[in-house]
TIVO-2410 file (N, C-alpha, C; in nm, 3 decimals):
# residues 118
REC num residu      c1      c2      c3 atome chaine
REC   1      X   8.227   7.817  10.458     N      A
REC   1      X   8.169   7.842  10.328    CA      A
REC   1      X   8.017   7.823  10.333     C      A
REC   2      X   7.972   7.714  10.397     N      A
REC   2      X   7.827   7.691  10.401    CA      A
REC   2      X   7.756   7.798  10.482     C      A
REC   3      X   7.825   7.856  10.581     N      A
REC   3      X   7.764   7.963  10.660    CA      A
REC   3      X   7.738   8.086  10.573     C      A
REC   4      X   7.830   8.115  10.480     N      A
REC   4      X   7.808   8.231  10.392    CA      A
REC   4      X   7.689   8.207  10.300     C      A
REC   5      X   7.672   8.085  10.249     N      A
REC   5      X   7.555   8.056  10.164    CA      A
REC   5      X   7.427   8.060  10.247     C      A
REC   6      X   7.434   8.008  10.370     N      A
REC   6      X   7.317   8.011  10.458    CA      A
REC   6      X   7.276   8.156  10.485     C      A
REC   7      X   7.376   8.241  10.510     N      A
REC   7      X   7.351   8.382  10.534    CA      A
REC   7      X   7.289   8.448  10.411     C      A
REC   8      X   7.343   8.419  10.294     N      A
REC   8      X   7.291   8.475  10.170    CA      A
REC   8      X   7.146   8.434  10.148     C      A
REC   9      X   7.118   8.305  10.167     N      A
REC   9      X   6.981   8.255  10.147    CA      A
REC   9      X   6.885   8.317  10.248     C      A
REC  10      X   6.928   8.332  10.373     N      A
REC  10      X   6.842   8.393  10.474    CA      A
REC  10      X   6.809   8.537  10.435     C      A
REC  11      X   6.911   8.613  10.393     N      A
REC  11      X   6.887   8.752  10.353    CA      A
REC  11      X   6.794   8.759  10.233     C      A
REC  12      X   6.818   8.674  10.134     N      A
REC  12      X   6.734   8.676  10.014    CA      A
REC  12      X   6.590   8.643  10.047     C      A
REC  13      X   6.567   8.534  10.122     N      A
REC  13      X   6.430   8.492  10.150    CA      A
REC  13      X   6.358   8.590  10.242     C      A
REC  14      X   6.431   8.652  10.336     N      A
REC  14      X   6.368   8.753  10.420    CA      A
REC  14      X   6.328   8.874  10.338     C      A
REC  15      X   6.411   8.912  10.239     N      A
REC  15      X   6.377   9.025  10.152    CA      A
REC  15      X   6.253   8.994  10.070     C      A
REC  16      X   6.245   8.872  10.013     N      A
REC  16      X   6.128   8.833   9.936    CA      A
REC  16      X   6.004   8.836  10.024     C      A
REC  17      X   6.016   8.784  10.145     N      A
REC  17      X   5.902   8.785  10.238    CA      A
REC  17      X   5.861   8.929  10.269     C      A
REC  18      X   5.958   9.017  10.290     N      A
REC  18      X   5.929   9.157  10.321    CA      A
REC  18      X   5.859   9.225  10.204     C      A
REC  19      X   5.905   9.199  10.082     N      A
REC  19      X   5.842   9.257   9.964    CA      A
REC  19      X   5.698   9.207   9.951     C      A
REC  20      X   5.677   9.078   9.970     N      A
REC  20      X   5.542   9.023   9.961    CA      A
REC  20      X   5.450   9.085  10.067     C      A
REC  21      X   5.503   9.099  10.188     N      A
REC  21      X   5.423   9.157  10.296    CA      A
REC  21      X   5.386   9.302  10.263     C      A
REC  22      X   5.482   9.379  10.211     N      A
REC  22      X   5.456   9.518  10.177    CA      A
REC  22      X   5.358   9.530  10.061     C      A
REC  23      X   5.369   9.443   9.962     N      A
REC  23      X   5.275   9.445   9.849    CA      A
REC  23      X   5.134   9.412   9.896     C      A
REC  24      X   5.124   9.325   9.995     N      A
REC  24      X   4.992   9.286  10.043    CA      A
REC  24      X   4.922   9.400  10.116     C      A
REC  25      X   4.998   9.497  10.167     N      A
REC  25      X   4.937   9.607  10.241    CA      A
REC  25      X   4.913   9.731  10.155     C      A
REC  26      X   4.963   9.732  10.032     N      A
REC  26      X   4.944   9.848   9.944    CA      A
REC  26      X   4.800   9.853   9.897     C      A
REC  27      X   4.743   9.973   9.895     N      A
REC  27      X   4.606   9.984   9.844    CA      A
REC  27      X   4.608   9.965   9.693     C      A
REC  28      X   4.508   9.898   9.643     N      A
REC  28      X   4.503   9.860   9.502    CA      A
REC  28      X   4.391   9.940   9.435     C      A
REC  29      X   4.411   9.976   9.309     N      A
REC  29      X   4.309  10.049   9.233    CA      A
REC  29      X   4.180   9.967   9.231     C      A
REC  30      X   4.068  10.035   9.219     N      A
REC  30      X   3.938   9.968   9.227    CA      A
REC  30      X   3.917   9.863   9.119     C      A
REC  31      X   3.978   9.880   9.003     N      A
REC  31      X   3.954   9.786   8.894    CA      A
REC  31      X   4.047   9.664   8.899     C      A
REC  32      X   4.130   9.656   9.000     N      A
REC  32      X   4.222   9.543   9.015    CA      A
REC  32      X   4.179   9.462   9.136     C      A
REC  33      X   4.167   9.333   9.116     N      A
REC  33      X   4.125   9.245   9.225    CA      A
REC  33      X   4.244   9.166   9.276     C      A
REC  34      X   4.267   9.169   9.406     N      A
REC  34      X   4.374   9.090   9.467    CA      A
REC  34      X   4.318   8.951   9.491     C      A
REC  35      X   4.376   8.852   9.425     N      A
REC  35      X   4.327   8.715   9.436    CA      A
REC  35      X   4.383   8.649   9.562     C      A
REC  36      X   4.512   8.665   9.584     N      A
REC  36      X   4.575   8.599   9.699    CA      A
REC  36      X   4.698   8.679   9.739     C      A
REC  37      X   4.718   8.699   9.865     N      A
REC  37      X   4.837   8.765   9.917    CA      A
REC  37      X   4.913   8.665  10.002     C      A
REC  38      X   5.035   8.637   9.964     N      A
REC  38      X   5.117   8.540  10.036    CA      A
REC  38      X   5.201   8.616  10.138     C      A
REC  39      X   5.184   8.583  10.264     N      A
REC  39      X   5.260   8.650  10.369    CA      A
REC  39      X   5.338   8.551  10.455     C      A
REC  40      X   5.335   8.424  10.421     N      A
REC  40      X   5.411   8.324  10.496    CA      A
REC  40      X   5.557   8.330  10.454     C      A
REC  41      X   5.650   8.321  10.549     N      A
REC  41      X   5.791   8.323  10.512    CA      A
REC  41      X   5.829   8.195  10.436     C      A
REC  42      X   5.929   8.206  10.352     N      A
REC  42      X   5.979   8.090  10.278    CA      A
REC  42      X   6.054   8.000  10.376     C      A
REC  43      X   6.057   7.873  10.344     N      A
REC  43      X   6.133   7.781  10.428    CA      A
REC  43      X   6.226   7.699  10.340     C      A
REC  44      X   6.327   7.643  10.402     N      A
REC  44      X   6.427   7.566  10.331    CA      A
REC  44      X   6.435   7.428  10.394     C      A
REC  45      X   6.445   7.326  10.311     N      A
REC  45      X   6.464   7.189  10.360    CA      A
REC  45      X   6.589   7.133  10.295     C      A
REC  46      X   6.667   7.056  10.371     N      A
REC  46      X   6.787   6.997  10.312    CA      A
REC  46      X   6.751   6.900  10.200     C      A
REC  47      X   6.842   6.888  10.106     N      A
REC  47      X   6.821   6.797   9.994    CA      A
REC  47      X   6.843   6.653  10.039     C      A
REC  48      X   6.792   6.557   9.961     N      A
REC  48      X   6.812   6.416   9.996    CA      A
REC  48      X   6.960   6.378   9.999     C      A
REC  49      X   6.991   6.276  10.076     N      A
REC  49      X   7.127   6.224  10.087    CA      A
REC  49      X   7.180   6.187   9.949     C      A
REC  50      X   7.305   6.221   9.920     N      A
REC  50      X   7.368   6.183   9.795    CA      A
REC  50      X   7.354   6.286   9.684     C      A
REC  51      X   7.276   6.390   9.705     N      A
REC  51      X   7.259   6.494   9.603    CA      A
REC  51      X   7.378   6.589   9.609     C      A
REC  52      X   7.429   6.629   9.493     N      A
REC  52      X   7.535   6.727   9.485    CA      A
REC  52      X   7.476   6.862   9.447     C      A
REC  53      X   7.529   6.968   9.507     N      A
REC  53      X   7.477   7.102   9.486    CA      A
REC  53      X   7.586   7.188   9.424     C      A
REC  54      X   7.555   7.252   9.312     N      A
REC  54      X   7.646   7.347   9.252    CA      A
REC  54      X   7.592   7.486   9.273     C      A
REC  55      X   7.672   7.574   9.330     N      A
REC  55      X   7.638   7.716   9.339    CA      A
REC  55      X   7.738   7.791   9.253     C      A
REC  56      X   7.689   7.872   9.162     N      A
REC  56      X   7.776   7.951   9.075    CA      A
REC  56      X   7.729   8.095   9.075     C      A
REC  57      X   7.822   8.184   9.046     N      A
REC  57      X   7.787   8.325   9.032    CA      A
REC  57      X   7.896   8.391   8.949     C      A
REC  58      X   7.866   8.510   8.902     N      A
REC  58      X   7.962   8.586   8.823    CA      A
REC  58      X   7.944   8.734   8.852     C      A
REC  59      X   8.056   8.805   8.853     N      A
REC  59      X   8.054   8.951   8.861    CA      A
REC  59      X   8.111   9.001   8.729     C      A
REC  60      X   8.051   9.105   8.674     N      A
REC  60      X   8.089   9.153   8.541    CA      A
REC  60      X   8.110   9.303   8.544     C      A
REC  61      X   8.221   9.348   8.484     N      A
REC  61      X   8.249   9.491   8.468    CA      A
REC  61      X   8.237   9.524   8.320     C      A
REC  62      X   8.131   9.594   8.279     N      A
REC  62      X   8.112   9.622   8.136    CA      A
REC  62      X   8.218   9.714   8.078     C      A
REC  63      X   8.276   9.802   8.160     N      A
REC  63      X   8.378   9.894   8.108    CA      A
REC  63      X   8.504   9.820   8.066     C      A
REC  64      X   8.546   9.722   8.147     N      A
REC  64      X   8.668   9.647   8.115    CA      A
REC  64      X   8.640   9.515   8.046     C      A
REC  65      X   8.512   9.475   8.042     N      A
REC  65      X   8.470   9.346   7.986    CA      A
REC  65      X   8.541   9.229   8.056     C      A
REC  66      X   8.559   9.244   8.186     N      A
REC  66      X   8.620   9.140   8.269    CA      A
REC  66      X   8.512   9.081   8.359     C      A
REC  67      X   8.515   8.950   8.371     N      A
REC  67      X   8.421   8.880   8.459    CA      A
REC  67      X   8.500   8.796   8.558     C      A
REC  68      X   8.447   8.785   8.678     N      A
REC  68      X   8.503   8.696   8.779    CA      A
REC  68      X   8.396   8.591   8.808     C      A
REC  69      X   8.432   8.466   8.790     N      A
REC  69      X   8.340   8.354   8.809    CA      A
REC  69      X   8.375   8.282   8.938     C      A
REC  70      X   8.273   8.237   9.011     N      A
REC  70      X   8.295   8.158   9.131    CA      A
REC  70      X   8.203   8.037   9.129     C      A
REC  71      X   8.251   7.929   9.187     N      A
REC  71      X   8.167   7.809   9.196    CA      A
REC  71      X   8.203   7.731   9.322     C      A
REC  72      X   8.101   7.664   9.376     N      A
REC  72      X   8.117   7.575   9.492    CA      A
REC  72      X   8.037   7.450   9.464     C      A
REC  73      X   8.099   7.334   9.479     N      A
REC  73      X   8.031   7.205   9.468    CA      A
REC  73      X   8.026   7.144   9.607     C      A
REC  74      X   7.903   7.116   9.655     N      A
REC  74      X   7.885   7.062   9.790    CA      A
REC  74      X   7.801   6.936   9.787     C      A
REC  75      X   7.826   6.851   9.887     N      A
REC  75      X   7.735   6.739   9.911    CA      A
REC  75      X   7.611   6.793   9.981     C      A
REC  76      X   7.507   6.712   9.987     N      A
REC  76      X   7.382   6.757  10.050    CA      A
REC  76      X   7.399   6.787  10.199     C      A
REC  77      X   7.504   6.732  10.261     N      A
REC  77      X   7.529   6.760  10.404    CA      A
REC  77      X   7.607   6.889  10.425     C      A
REC  78      X   7.643   6.957  10.315     N      A
REC  78      X   7.713   7.085  10.324    CA      A
REC  78      X   7.864   7.077  10.308     C      A
REC  79      X   7.922   6.956  10.308     N      A
REC  79      X   8.067   6.947  10.292    CA      A
REC  79      X   8.107   6.988  10.150     C      A
REC  80      X   8.214   7.063  10.141     N      A
REC  80      X   8.260   7.118  10.013    CA      A
REC  80      X   8.350   7.017   9.942     C      A
REC  81      X   8.315   6.982   9.819     N      A
REC  81      X   8.398   6.894   9.737    CA      A
REC  81      X   8.498   6.974   9.655     C      A
REC  82      X   8.455   7.088   9.605     N      A
REC  82      X   8.541   7.171   9.522    CA      A
REC  82      X   8.488   7.314   9.525     C      A
REC  83      X   8.579   7.407   9.507     N      A
REC  83      X   8.539   7.546   9.492    CA      A
REC  83      X   8.646   7.617   9.411     C      A
REC  84      X   8.611   7.727   9.352     N      A
REC  84      X   8.709   7.797   9.272    CA      A
REC  84      X   8.663   7.935   9.232     C      A
REC  85      X   8.760   8.011   9.187     N      A
REC  85      X   8.735   8.146   9.135    CA      A
REC  85      X   8.818   8.161   9.009     C      A
REC  86      X   8.763   8.227   8.908     N      A
REC  86      X   8.828   8.236   8.778    CA      A
REC  86      X   8.802   8.373   8.718     C      A
REC  87      X   8.908   8.436   8.669     N      A
REC  87      X   8.895   8.566   8.602    CA      A
REC  87      X   8.896   8.543   8.451     C      A
REC  88      X   8.797   8.600   8.382     N      A
REC  88      X   8.788   8.588   8.236    CA      A
REC  88      X   8.787   8.727   8.175     C      A
REC  89      X   8.864   8.745   8.069     N      A
REC  89      X   8.868   8.873   7.997    CA      A
REC  89      X   8.790   8.862   7.867     C      A
REC  90      X   8.756   8.977   7.810     N      A
REC  90      X   8.686   8.986   7.681    CA      A
REC  90      X   8.548   8.920   7.686     C      A
REC  91      X   8.478   8.936   7.796     N      A
REC  91      X   8.343   8.882   7.811    CA      A
REC  91      X   8.245   8.988   7.762     C      A
REC  92      X   8.155   8.954   7.668     N      A
REC  92      X   8.069   9.057   7.608    CA      A
REC  92      X   7.955   9.109   7.696     C      A
REC  93      X   7.908   9.031   7.795     N      A
REC  93      X   7.793   9.078   7.873    CA      A
REC  93      X   7.784   9.003   8.006     C      A
REC  94      X   7.698   9.054   8.094     N      A
REC  94      X   7.675   8.988   8.223    CA      A
REC  94      X   7.613   8.850   8.202     C      A
REC  95      X   7.524   8.839   8.103     N      A
REC  95      X   7.462   8.709   8.073    CA      A
REC  95      X   7.568   8.608   8.032     C      A
REC  96      X   7.662   8.650   7.948     N      A
REC  96      X   7.771   8.560   7.908    CA      A
REC  96      X   7.853   8.518   8.030     C      A
REC  97      X   7.876   8.612   8.121     N      A
REC  97      X   7.953   8.580   8.242    CA      A
REC  97      X   7.882   8.473   8.324     C      A
REC  98      X   7.752   8.486   8.342     N      A
REC  98      X   7.675   8.386   8.418    CA      A
REC  98      X   7.679   8.250   8.348     C      A
REC  99      X   7.664   8.251   8.215     N      A
REC  99      X   7.669   8.125   8.140    CA      A
REC  99      X   7.807   8.061   8.147     C      A
REC 100      X   7.912   8.144   8.142     N      A
REC 100      X   8.048   8.092   8.156    CA      A
REC 100      X   8.067   8.027   8.293     C      A
REC 101      X   8.009   8.084   8.397     N      A
REC 101      X   8.019   8.026   8.531    CA      A
REC 101      X   7.952   7.889   8.536     C      A
REC 102      X   7.835   7.878   8.475     N      A
REC 102      X   7.764   7.749   8.470    CA      A
REC 102      X   7.845   7.646   8.392     C      A
REC 103      X   7.897   7.687   8.276     N      A
REC 103      X   7.976   7.596   8.192    CA      A
REC 103      X   8.103   7.552   8.265     C      A
REC 104      X   8.170   7.644   8.332     N      A
REC 104      X   8.291   7.612   8.407    CA      A
REC 104      X   8.260   7.511   8.518     C      A
REC 105      X   8.150   7.531   8.589     N      A
REC 105      X   8.111   7.437   8.694    CA      A
REC 105      X   8.082   7.299   8.636     C      A
REC 106      X   8.011   7.296   8.524     N      A
REC 106      X   7.980   7.168   8.458    CA      A
REC 106      X   8.108   7.097   8.417     C      A
REC 107      X   8.204   7.170   8.357     N      A
REC 107      X   8.332   7.109   8.318    CA      A
REC 107      X   8.408   7.060   8.441     C      A
REC 108      X   8.404   7.137   8.548     N      A
REC 108      X   8.475   7.098   8.670    CA      A
REC 108      X   8.416   6.970   8.727     C      A
REC 109      X   8.285   6.958   8.724     N      A
REC 109      X   8.218   6.837   8.773    CA      A
REC 109      X   8.260   6.715   8.691     C      A
REC 110      X   8.264   6.731   8.560     N      A
REC 110      X   8.306   6.619   8.474    CA      A
REC 110      X   8.450   6.579   8.506     C      A
REC 111      X   8.536   6.678   8.530     N      A
REC 111      X   8.675   6.649   8.564    CA      A
REC 111      X   8.682   6.577   8.700     C      A
REC 112      X   8.601   6.620   8.795     N      A
REC 112      X   8.597   6.554   8.926    CA      A
REC 112      X   8.550   6.410   8.914     C      A
REC 113      X   8.450   6.386   8.828     N      A
REC 113      X   8.399   6.250   8.807    CA      A
REC 113      X   8.510   6.155   8.768     C      A
REC 114      X   8.603   6.204   8.684     N      A
REC 114      X   8.708   6.116   8.633    CA      A
REC 114      X   8.824   6.099   8.731     C      A
REC 115      X   8.833   6.186   8.832     N      A
REC 115      X   8.948   6.179   8.923    CA      A
REC 115      X   8.916   6.130   9.063     C      A
REC 116      X   8.788   6.135   9.103     N      A
REC 116      X   8.757   6.094   9.240    CA      A
REC 116      X   8.618   6.033   9.248     C      A
REC 117      X   8.598   5.958   9.354     N      A
REC 117      X   8.466   5.900   9.378    CA      A
REC 117      X   8.380   6.002   9.452     C      A
REC 118      X   8.269   6.042   9.391     N      A
REC 118      X   8.180   6.140   9.454    CA      A
REC 118      X   8.078   6.067   9.537     C      A
***
């Protein structure tokens, strides 16, 4: 599971770096001044010991108004404490789907607090 998140983050940050690099090479109109062009790649550092990480996401189909929510709760060392997937019907928008994923993760964390030592 952590390998898939690592892969996702690598792809995302490389894309951002590529976009920044390409924007820095584009010619700019004479009346626009480029103040600073960032071309250094992004870097990632592990979180401090004892920190819990929640990753959530949602996929939304506007035609059927169905959303699929996913969440992963990890310790800072990458070990997975909990993960899940949930299908929700009658969701009005993609924004609602994302908010439902966050709310579901928050509720799951509270439930974990009461059942196990984190």
